C-alpha positions as CSV (number, residue, x, y, z in Angstrom):
1,M,-21.1,26.2,-16.5
2,K,-19.2,23.1,-17.5
3,I,-15.4,23.0,-17.6
4,A,-13.4,20.2,-19.3
5,I,-9.9,19.6,-17.8
6,G,-7.0,17.5,-18.9
7,N,-3.4,17.1,-17.9
8,D,-0.3,15.0,-18.3
9,H,1.9,13.7,-15.4
10,A,3.5,17.2,-14.9
11,G,0.1,18.7,-14.2
12,T,-1.6,16.3,-11.8
13,E,-1.1,18.2,-8.6
14,Y,-2.3,21.4,-10.2
15,K,-5.3,19.7,-11.9
16,L,-6.5,18.3,-8.6
17,A,-6.3,21.7,-6.9
18,I,-8.1,23.4,-9.9
19,I,-10.9,20.8,-9.8
20,G,-11.4,21.6,-6.1
21,L,-11.5,25.3,-6.9
22,L,-14.0,24.8,-9.8
23,K,-16.3,22.6,-7.6
24,S,-16.2,25.3,-4.9
25,M,-17.4,27.7,-7.6
26,D,-20.4,25.3,-8.2
27,L,-19.1,24.5,-11.7
28,E,-19.5,21.1,-13.4
29,V,-16.1,19.4,-14.3
30,S,-15.2,16.7,-16.8
31,N,-11.8,15.3,-15.8
32,Y,-9.9,13.8,-18.8
33,G,-6.4,14.0,-17.3
34,T,-4.2,11.5,-15.6
35,N,-4.4,11.2,-11.8
36,G,-0.9,9.9,-11.5
37,S,2.7,10.8,-11.9
38,D,3.7,8.1,-14.4
39,S,4.8,9.5,-17.8
40,V,1.9,9.7,-20.2
41,D,1.3,11.3,-23.7
42,Y,-0.5,14.6,-23.2
43,A,-2.3,14.4,-26.6
44,D,-4.4,11.5,-25.2
45,F,-5.9,13.9,-22.6
46,V,-6.0,17.0,-24.8
47,H,-8.2,15.7,-27.6
48,P,-11.2,14.8,-25.3
49,V,-11.1,18.3,-23.7
50,A,-10.9,20.0,-27.1
51,K,-13.7,17.9,-28.5
52,D,-15.9,18.8,-25.5
53,V,-15.3,22.5,-26.0
54,E,-15.6,22.3,-29.8
55,S,-18.9,20.5,-29.6
56,G,-20.4,22.6,-26.8
57,D,-20.4,19.8,-24.3
58,A,-18.2,22.0,-22.2
59,D,-18.2,25.8,-22.1
60,L,-14.5,26.2,-21.5
61,G,-11.4,23.9,-21.1
62,I,-8.3,23.9,-19.0
63,L,-5.1,22.0,-20.0
64,I,-2.0,21.5,-17.9
65,C,1.5,20.1,-18.8
66,G,5.0,21.0,-17.8
67,S,5.6,23.9,-20.3
68,G,2.0,24.3,-21.5
69,N,3.3,24.2,-25.1
70,G,2.4,20.7,-26.0
71,V,-1.2,20.8,-24.8
72,S,-1.7,24.2,-26.4
73,M,-0.3,23.1,-29.8
74,T,-2.4,20.0,-29.7
75,A,-5.6,21.7,-28.7
76,N,-5.2,24.4,-31.4
77,K,-5.3,21.7,-34.1
78,H,-9.0,21.6,-33.5
79,Q,-10.9,24.0,-35.8
80,K,-13.0,25.8,-33.2
81,I,-10.4,25.9,-30.4
82,R,-8.5,29.0,-29.3
83,A,-6.2,27.6,-26.6
84,A,-4.0,30.3,-24.9
85,L,-0.8,29.5,-23.2
86,C,-0.7,31.9,-20.3
87,W,1.9,32.8,-17.7
88,N,0.0,35.4,-15.6
89,T,-3.5,36.8,-14.9
90,E,-3.0,39.8,-17.2
91,I,-2.4,37.5,-20.2
92,V,-5.3,35.3,-19.3
93,K,-7.6,38.4,-19.1
94,L,-6.5,39.6,-22.5
95,A,-6.7,36.1,-24.0
96,R,-10.4,36.0,-23.0
97,E,-11.3,39.7,-23.7
98,H,-9.5,40.1,-27.0
99,N,-9.0,36.5,-28.4
100,D,-12.1,34.8,-27.0
101,A,-9.8,32.0,-25.7
102,N,-11.9,28.9,-24.9
103,I,-9.1,26.8,-23.5
104,L,-6.5,27.9,-20.9
105,S,-3.1,26.2,-21.2
106,L,-1.0,26.3,-18.0
107,P,2.7,25.6,-17.7
108,A,2.9,23.7,-14.3
109,R,6.7,23.8,-14.1
110,F,6.9,27.6,-14.5
111,I,4.1,29.0,-12.4
112,S,3.1,28.5,-8.7
113,L,0.0,26.7,-7.7
114,P,-1.5,30.0,-6.2
115,Q,-0.8,31.7,-9.6
116,A,-2.5,28.9,-11.5
117,L,-5.6,29.1,-9.3
118,D,-5.7,32.9,-9.8
119,M,-5.4,32.4,-13.5
120,V,-8.2,29.9,-13.5
121,K,-10.5,32.4,-11.6
122,T,-9.6,35.1,-14.1
123,F,-10.3,32.8,-17.1
124,I,-13.7,31.8,-15.7
125,N,-14.7,35.3,-14.8
126,T,-13.6,37.2,-17.9
127,S,-15.8,37.6,-20.9
128,F,-15.0,38.2,-24.6
129,E,-15.3,41.9,-25.4
130,G,-16.5,41.4,-29.0
131,G,-16.6,44.5,-31.1
132,R,-13.4,45.1,-33.1
133,H,-12.0,41.8,-31.8
134,E,-14.9,39.8,-33.4
135,R,-13.7,40.3,-36.9
136,R,-10.2,39.3,-35.9
137,I,-11.5,36.1,-34.4
138,E,-13.4,35.3,-37.6
139,K,-10.1,35.4,-39.5
140,I,-8.4,32.8,-37.4
141,P,-9.7,29.6,-39.0
142,C,-7.9,28.4,-42.1
143,L,-10.4,28.1,-45.0
């Protein structure tokens, strides 16, 4: 499995820890985020992640910024992206099972690093349920 990851300056610490976790799970990682703390524009790092997931070059994506809102809003501009801004593992699980979320957006300033790592594990290990949720997913794109 290949994961694309991106972040702005608020998410660098979390991203580095998440990459370590993903590699320990023997997952391939494409890192599009900044590795520093200097202020950057999150959209510059979101679009490459969304494009990888949209094209199938990555199976899933993870985005991190201070609130999680900016990265989620930007990613969801891409037609085939379902980015879910999540605050705990229960929401992550439901986003995967019911909404087939393909990008996890994390709010680094509002969750702890251990929470973020647990959320990533849940995101990777939870599958879409399909069934009644499939027809709902099919109605998301604007025609």
